[in-house]
N, C-alpha and C positions, 0 to 999 in steps of 0.2 A: 349815384354819387360819383363825383369825379375822382380820378386817382390822386393820391396824395402827392404833393410837390416835394422837391428835395428838402430834406431837413437841414437847417443851417447848422454848421459845425462851429467849432471855436474860431475866433478870429486868427488870422495868420500871425505868427510870431515874427518879429524882426530878426534879421540875421545878426548874430552876436558881433560885438565890436572886435576889431583886430587886436586890441590890447588885452584880450582875455587869456593870453598865455599860449594859445594854440596856434600852430602854423596855419596860415590861411592862404587860399588861392582865389584871386579875384574872379576868375571865370566860374569857379564852383560856387562862390558866394552869389554871383549874379544869377546863375541857374537856379539855385535854391530859392532866392528871392522871387524870381519869375514864377516858379511853381506855387509859392505862397500867394502871390498876387492873383494867379489864375483861379484860385479857389473861389473867388467872388464872381467869376464869369459863368455864363451858361455852359452846360456840358459840351455843346458843339464848339464853343469858343475856347474851351479849355484844351481840347485835343491838340491844336497847333502849338499852343504854348508848351505843353508837356513834351511834344515831339522835338521842339527846338531845344528845350532844356536837356532832354535825353541826348541829342546829338552833341551839344556842347560838352556834356559830361563824358561821353565816349571819346571825343577828340582830346579832351584834357587828360583823361586817363592814359590814352595812347602816347601822348607826349611825355607824361611822367614816367611811363614804363620804359621809354627809350633813353631816358636820362641816366 
């Protein structure tokens, strides 16, 4: 019997609109959306997407901390 494949999870949720009352940061929103979009990729293709999002979040937090 072949090993079971990945189980599908819930579909990615869209990033909330900017008028929802919360302060938003475009780079963070883009990184979150990229991670949500990566959920539909194969695991090997997800890794570079997650690494890029992680780097974006680290750089964004570093600039916020300096402000």
